[in-house]
C-alpha positions in Angstrom: 74.7 74.1 -31.0 75.2 73.0 -27.4 72.4 70.3 -27.5 73.9 68.9 -30.8 77.4 68.8 -29.3 76.0 67.2 -26.2 74.2 64.5 -28.3 77.4 63.8 -30.3 79.5 63.4 -27.1 76.7 61.2 -25.6 76.5 59.0 -28.7 80.3 58.4 -28.7 79.8 56.7 -25.4 76.4 55.1 -25.8 76.1 54.2 -29.4 78.1 52.3 -32.1 80.8 54.4 -33.9 78.8 54.3 -37.2 75.8 55.8 -35.5 77.9 58.6 -34.0 79.4 59.3 -37.5 75.9 59.5 -39.0 74.9 61.8 -36.2 77.8 64.2 -36.9 77.2 64.2 -40.6 73.5 64.9 -40.2 74.2 67.8 -37.8 76.5 69.4 -40.4 73.9 68.8 -43.1 71.0 70.3 -41.1 73.1 73.3 -40.2 74.1 73.9 -43.8 70.5 73.6 -45.0 69.4 76.1 -42.3 72.1 78.5 -43.3 71.1 78.3 -47.0 67.5 79.1 -46.0 68.5 82.0 -43.7 71.3 83.6 -45.7 72.0 86.0 -42.8 73.2 85.3 -39.3 70.2 87.1 -37.8 67.7 85.0 -39.6 69.8 81.9 -39.0 69.7 82.3 -35.2 66.0 83.2 -35.3 65.2 80.1 -37.4 67.3 78.0 -35.1 65.4 79.1 -32.0 62.6 76.5 -32.0 65.1 73.9 -33.0 67.3 74.9 -30.0 64.3 74.5 -27.6 63.3 71.0 -28.8 66.9 69.9 -29.3 67.7 70.9 -25.7 64.7 68.9 -24.4 65.6 65.9 -26.6 69.3 65.9 -25.6 68.5 66.4 -21.9 66.1 63.4 -21.9 68.6 61.2 -23.7 71.4 62.0 -21.3 69.2 61.6 -18.2 67.6 58.3 -19.2 70.1 56.8 -21.6 67.6 56.6 -24.5 66.1 59.0 -26.9 62.3 59.9 -26.6 60.4 57.0 -28.1 57.1 55.1 -28.0 56.9 55.0 -24.2 57.1 58.8 -23.9 54.7 59.2 -26.9 52.1 57.0 -25.2 52.5 58.9 -22.0 52.0 62.2 -23.7 49.2 61.0 -25.9 47.3 59.5 -22.9 47.8 62.4 -20.6 45.3 65.2 -20.1 46.3 68.9 -19.8 45.6 68.6 -16.0 47.9 65.6 -15.8 50.7 67.4 -17.7 50.4 70.5 -15.5 50.4 68.1 -12.5 53.7 66.7 -13.6 55.1 70.2 -13.7 53.8 70.8 -10.3 55.7 67.7 -9.0 59.0 69.2 -10.4 61.1 69.9 -7.3 63.2 72.5 -9.1 60.5 74.7 -10.6 62.6 77.8 -9.8 64.8 76.7 -12.7 62.1 77.7 -15.1 62.8 81.4 -14.4 66.5 81.4 -15.5 65.6 79.1 -18.4 63.0 81.6 -19.6 65.5 84.4 -19.0 68.2 82.8 -21.1 65.8 82.1 -24.0 64.5 85.7 -23.8 68.1 87.0 -23.9 68.8 84.8 -26.9 66.0 86.3 -28.8 67.0 89.9 -27.9 70.5 89.3 -29.1 69.2 87.7 -32.3 67.3 90.9 -33.1 70.3 93.0 -32.3 72.5 91.2 -34.7 73.4 93.1 -37.9 72.4 91.5 -41.3 75.8 89.9 -41.9 75.7 87.3 -44.7 76.5 83.8 -43.7 78.2 82.7 -46.9 81.0 85.2 -47.2 84.1 84.2 -49.0 85.7 82.8 -45.8 82.6 81.0 -44.7 82.1 79.4 -48.1 85.5 77.7 -47.8 84.6 76.4 -44.3 81.3 75.1 -45.6 82.9 73.3 -48.5 85.4 71.6 -46.1 82.6 70.5 -43.8 80.5 69.1 -46.6 83.5 67.2 -47.9 84.1 65.7 -44.4 80.5 64.4 -44.3 81.1 62.2 -47.3 83.5 59.7 -45.7 81.4 59.8 -42.5 78.2 58.8 -44.3 80.1 56.1 -46.4 81.4 54.7 -43.1 78.0 54.8 -41.4 76.2 53.3 -44.4 78.0 50.0 -44.0 75.4 49.2 -41.4 71.9 50.4 -42.3 70.4 50.0 -38.8 73.3 52.0 -37.3 73.0 54.6 -40.0 69.3 55.1 -39.3 69.9 55.2 -35.6 72.5 57.9 -35.9 70.4 60.1 -38.1 67.4 59.8 -35.6 69.8 60.8 -32.8 70.0 64.2 -34.3 67.9 66.3 -32.0 66.3 68.2 -34.9 65.5 65.1 -36.9 64.6 63.0 -33.9 62.2 65.6 -32.6 60.6 65.9 -36.0 60.0 62.1 -36.1 58.8 62.0 -32.6 56.2 64.8 -33.0 55.4 64.0 -36.6 55.1 60.2 -36.5 55.4 58.6 -33.0 53.1 60.9 -31.1 50.2 60.7 -33.7 50.7 56.9 -33.8 50.5 56.7 -30.0 47.4 58.9 -30.1 45.7 56.5 -32.6 46.9 53.4 -30.7 45.4 54.6 -27.4 42.1 55.4 -29.0 41.8 51.9 -30.6 42.0 53.2 -34.2 43.8 50.1 -35.3 41.3 47.6 -34.0 37.9 47.2 -35.8 35.2 46.2 -33.3 31.5 45.4 -33.4 29.2 47.0 -30.8 27.7 44.6 -28.3 24.5 46.7 -27.9 24.8 45.9 -24.2 22.5 47.2 -21.5 22.8 47.2 -17.8 20.1 45.5 -15.8 19.3 47.6 -12.8 20.3 51.1 -11.8 22.3 52.8 -9.1 26.0 53.3 -8.3 28.2 50.3 -8.2 32.0 49.8 -8.4 33.6 46.8 -10.0 37.3 46.3 -9.9 39.4 43.8 -11.9 43.1 43.2 -11.2 44.9 41.2 -13.9 47.9 39.7 -12.2 51.1 38.3 -13.6 53.0 35.0 -13.3 51.2 34.0 -10.1 52.1 30.4 -9.1 49.2 29.1 -7.0 51.3 26.8 -4.9 53.5 29.7 -3.7 50.5 31.5 -2.1 50.0 30.6 1.6 46.2 31.2 1.2 46.4 28.0 -0.9 48.4 26.1 1.7 52.0 27.1 0.9 54.2 26.6 4.0 55.6 30.2 3.9 53.3 33.0 5.0 53.4 34.8 1.6 49.8 36.1 1.7 49.0 37.2 5.3 46.3 39.6 4.3 44.5 37.2 2.0 44.9 34.5 4.6 42.9 36.7 7.0 40.2 37.4 4.3 39.8 33.7 3.7 39.7 32.9 7.5 37.0 35.6 8.0 35.1 34.4 4.8 35.3 37.9 3.3 36.4 36.7 -0.1 35.6 33.7 -2.3 38.8 31.9 -3.4 38.6 29.8 -6.5 40.1 26.4 -5.7 40.8 25.2 -9.3 41.4 28.3 -11.4 43.3 27.6 -14.6 44.9 29.9 -17.2 44.0 29.3 -20.8 47.5 30.3 -22.0 51.0 30.5 -20.6 52.0 33.7 -22.4 50.7 37.2 -21.4 50.2 38.3 -25.0 47.6 35.5 -25.4 46.3 35.1 -21.9 45.2 38.7 -21.3 43.3 39.1 -24.5 41.5 35.7 -23.8 40.6 37.0 -20.4 39.3 40.4 -21.5 37.5 39.3 -24.7 36.1 35.9 -23.7 37.8 34.1 -26.5 38.4 30.4 -25.9 41.8 28.9 -26.5 40.4 27.3 -29.6 39.3 30.6 -31.0 42.5 32.3 -30.1 44.5 29.5 -31.8 42.5 30.2 -35.0 43.4 33.9 -34.6 39.8 35.0 -34.4 39.6 38.8 -34.6 38.7 40.8 -31.5 35.1 41.8 -31.5 35.3 43.9 -28.4 36.5 43.8 -24.8 35.2 44.0 -21.3 35.7 47.8 -21.1 33.5 48.1 -24.2 30.8 46.2 -22.5 31.1 48.3 -19.4 30.9 51.6 -21.3 27.9 50.4 -23.3 26.3 49.5 -19.9 26.7 53.0 -18.6 29.9 52.5 -16.5 32.6 55.0 -16.3 35.8 53.1 -17.2 39.3 53.3 -15.8 42.3 51.3 -17.1 45.5 51.4 -15.1 48.6 49.8 -16.7 51.9 48.8 -15.2 52.7 46.4 -18.1 53.4 46.6 -21.8 50.5 48.9 -22.8 50.7 47.3 -26.3 48.8 44.3 -25.0 46.0 46.6 -24.0 45.9 48.5 -27.3 46.1 45.3 -29.3 42.5 44.6 -28.0 41.4 48.2 -28.7 41.0 49.0 -25.0 39.8 52.6 -24.8 39.0 53.9 -21.3 37.5 57.1 -20.0 40.6 57.4 -17.8 43.9 55.7 -18.7 46.8 55.6 -16.3 50.1 54.5 -17.7 52.8 55.8 -15.3 56.1 56.7 -16.9 59.0 54.2 -16.4 62.2 55.7 -17.6 64.3 52.7 -16.5 62.8 49.8 -18.3 64.9 46.7 -18.2 65.4 43.8 -20.7 62.5 42.1 -18.8 60.1 45.0 -19.2 59.1 47.7 -16.7 60.8 48.3 -13.4 58.1 50.6 -11.9 56.5 49.0 -8.8 52.7 48.3 -8.9 52.1 50.8 -6.2 52.5 53.5 -8.8 49.0 52.7 -9.9 47.5 53.3 -6.5 47.0 57.1 -6.7 45.0 56.8 -9.9 43.1 53.8 -8.5 42.1 55.8 -5.4 40.9 58.7 -7.6 38.7 56.3 -9.5 37.3 54.8 -6.4 36.5 58.1 -4.8 34.9 59.7 -7.8 31.4 59.1 -6.6 28.1 59.6 -8.5 28.4 57.1 -11.4 28.8 53.4 -11.7 32.5 52.7 -12.3 34.6 49.9 -13.7 38.3 50.0 -12.7 40.7 47.6 -14.3 44.4 47.2 -13.5 47.1 45.2 -15.4 50.0 44.8 -13.0 53.5 43.4 -13.0 52.9 41.1 -10.1 55.6 38.4 -10.0 57.0 38.9 -13.5 60.6 37.9 -14.0 63.0 39.4 -12.8 61.4 38.7 -9.4 63.7 40.8 -7.3 62.6 43.9 -9.3 59.0 43.5 -8.3 59.2 44.6 -4.6 60.9 47.3 -2.5 63.6 46.3 0.0 61.1 46.5 2.8 59.4 43.3 1.5 62.6 41.3 1.4 61.4 39.0 4.1 62.7 35.7 2.6 66.4 35.3 1.9 68.8 38.1 1.0 69.6 37.8 -2.7 69.0 41.0 -4.7 70.1 39.8 -8.1 69.7 36.5 -9.9 71.8 36.0 -13.1 69.3 34.5 -15.4 66.2 32.3 -15.0 67.8 29.7 -17.3 71.0 29.4 -15.2 69.0 29.3 -12.0 67.0 26.4 -13.3 70.2 24.3 -13.7 72.5 25.7 -10.9 71.3 24.3 -7.6 73.2 27.1 -5.7 70.8 29.6 -7.2 67.4 28.0 -6.9 66.9 28.8 -3.2 67.6 32.5 -3.9 65.2 32.4 -6.8 62.4 31.0 -4.6 63.1 33.6 -2.0 62.9 36.5 -4.5 59.7 35.0 -6.0 58.1 34.6 -2.6 58.9 38.2 -1.7 57.1 39.3 -4.9 54.0 37.4 -3.7 54.3 39.1 -0.3 54.3 42.5 -2.1 51.3 41.5 -4.2 49.4 40.6 -1.1 50.2 44.1 0.3 49.1 45.7 -3.0 45.8 43.8 -3.0 45.3 44.9 0.6 45.6 48.6 -0.5 43.0 47.9 -3.3 40.5 46.2 -1.1 40.8 48.5 1.9 40.3 51.5 -0.3 37.2 49.8 -1.8 35.9 48.9 1.7 35.2 52.5 2.5 32.5 52.7 -0.1 28.9 52.3 0.9 27.7 51.3 -2.6 27.9 47.7 -3.9 31.5 46.8 -4.7 33.4 43.8 -6.1 37.1 43.2 -6.4 38.1 40.3 -8.7 41.7 39.1 -9.0 42.8 36.8 -11.7 46.4 36.5 -13.0 47.2 35.9 -16.7 49.1 32.6 -16.1 51.2 30.8 -13.5 54.9 30.3 -13.1 57.1 27.3 -12.8 59.8 27.2 -10.1 63.0 25.2 -10.6 63.0 25.0 -6.8 59.6 23.3 -6.6 58.7 22.0 -10.1 61.5 19.5 -11.0 63.7 21.9 -12.9 61.0 23.7 -14.9 61.4 27.5 -14.9 59.3 30.5 -15.8 56.5 30.3 -18.3 55.8 30.2 -22.0 57.1 26.8 -22.8 55.8 24.6 -25.6 54.6 21.8 -23.3 52.1 21.6 -20.5 53.6 22.3 -17.1 51.0 22.4 -14.4 52.5 25.4 -12.4 52.3 27.6 -15.6 48.5 27.1 -15.8 47.4 26.7 -12.1 46.6 30.1 -10.8 45.3 31.8 -7.6 42.1 33.8 -8.0 39.4 35.3 -5.8 36.4 37.6 -5.7 35.8 40.0 -2.8 32.4 41.6 -2.3 31.3 44.2 0.2 28.2 43.9 2.4 26.3 46.2 0.1 26.9 44.0 -2.9 26.0 40.8 -0.9 22.8 42.5 0.1 21.9 43.7 -3.4 22.9 40.5 -5.3 22.7 37.5 -2.9 22.1 35.1 -5.8 25.4 36.0 -7.5 27.3 35.7 -4.3 25.7 32.3 -3.6 26.6 31.2 -7.2 30.2 32.3 -6.7 30.4 30.2 -3.5 28.8 27.2 -5.1 31.2 27.3 -8.1 34.4 28.1 -6.1 35.4 24.4 -6.0 34.8 23.9 -9.8 37.4 24.3 -12.5 37.4 28.0 -13.6 39.1 29.1 -16.8 40.4 32.6 -17.5 38.1 32.9 -20.6 35.2 32.7 -18.1 36.3 36.0 -16.5 34.9 38.1 -19.3 31.4 36.7 -18.9 31.6 36.6 -15.1 32.7 40.2 -14.5 30.1 41.4 -17.0 27.6 39.3 -15.0 28.7 40.9 -11.7 28.2 44.3 -13.3 24.7 43.4 -14.3 25.4 43.8 -18.0 23.3 41.9 -20.6 23.7 41.5 -24.4 22.8 39.1 -27.1 26.0 37.1 -26.6 25.8 36.8 -22.8 26.1 33.2 -21.7 25.2 32.3 -18.1 26.9 28.9 -18.6 30.2 30.7 -18.9 29.8 32.9 -15.8 30.9 31.5 -12.5 28.7 34.1 -10.8 25.7 32.2 -12.3 23.9 29.1 -11.0 23.9 27.9 -14.6 27.7 27.9 -14.9 29.1 24.9 -16.7 32.9 24.3 -16.4 35.0 23.9 -19.5 35.7 20.2 -20.0 37.9 20.4 -23.0 41.2 20.5 -21.0 42.7 22.4 -23.9 45.2 25.3 -23.4 47.6 27.3 -25.4 51.3 26.5 -24.7 53.5 29.0 -26.5 50.6 29.7 -28.8 50.0 26.0 -29.7 46.8 24.3 -28.8 47.5 21.4 -26.4 45.5 19.0 -24.2 46.6 18.7 -20.7 47.1 15.2 -19.2 
């Protein structure tokens, strides 16, 4: 009963009173049902053993992380291989604790078998049971006054919560990660050419072009990229524009090639860039430090999925730093022998900015916490701190991109690294009071983004015509829906729907002249 008691005590502090009442009533009810099934104390404790194990895990998780196991854990388990799960155990610093735990459980079972066959419902116990059942009635009546709190309380029960987790959430997560909910049409794509190549795509977040020193910003926020540009090692796009100012729209546009007009009509997803890569013979890796639901909404299914656990998600999404993706990225880079596509969806400069970098990158200013983006946009005492925190996040992104490129530089096969963020970000410090992104009107900073393509010497030697086209098109307007066709072109993938006019790695590229974008999901025309 210890896990159940622990959950009741935890709920009294962490949940509404009605939820706690529903939890207590459900614990009594489950115990009574178990007793009716067992009839004797020996069978009761034996039947309770598996419940005890899962309830202990459930309660421990809830008390450690402040939430019960849910979708995030289900996605982590559903996407993890047996090797990864055993690897997590190997990282446990207190592995020695497994021995006393196994010993206690073994002792529990020995004592269970040594119990005499005493009946549970003796005359005395029958009276106790009746009292307990009577007590559950007012608890459930009280809890039922709020349906949501009643449901929450019942699912807080470690037995019921574990049953729902393993019976519903885990299978749903398994199906979600395997693209079961998205109906796609094969591209019938083929790769032109043979040989090992590695192509890397980093999907950034909330990247304001005018806050990157590589684009002329007065603060040195991108020292590594500044050097790449100076040494002409990367091709920076001068006029890259996002098609939408919301991630949930911008990333599917980028990875499926939908235009803003098609996305506004809610055209269904036919397939995505990873599908093309797999059909073309590439081994696919998808590393996510974002809401993985954006990826699964497109039916992204990779040969290797990395979705690092984040047990401290805030109101504004994940708090894990982007560097948590680097170990999985390096494994993908070093796995020689096959052509590889590695995609990463990072947090970049997502609000809250100060959460996006470690203290070592707090080069500008000293603020560690900003109240809200809205208040900062109106309170002039805050806007400077806001700009400092944002610039620090850009500095960290520059470091992250350095880790990605330098790991790729070691390879002797052709390699490309493409960086394109989902959308920009408005700054109340620099954009006349506008703040953040996702508004219903056109704000230039929300759509103007930094972007570049880095290629190694082997790729430049193998595909000089594509590198020449990238350089020729760098000064033209590039839209994020062009990324799908361009990265496929860089990988040498061809299919019936391939369109050289939409690839800025092609001499036939034609910039989009519609000037239409999605602002909060509504199709608008920029000035």
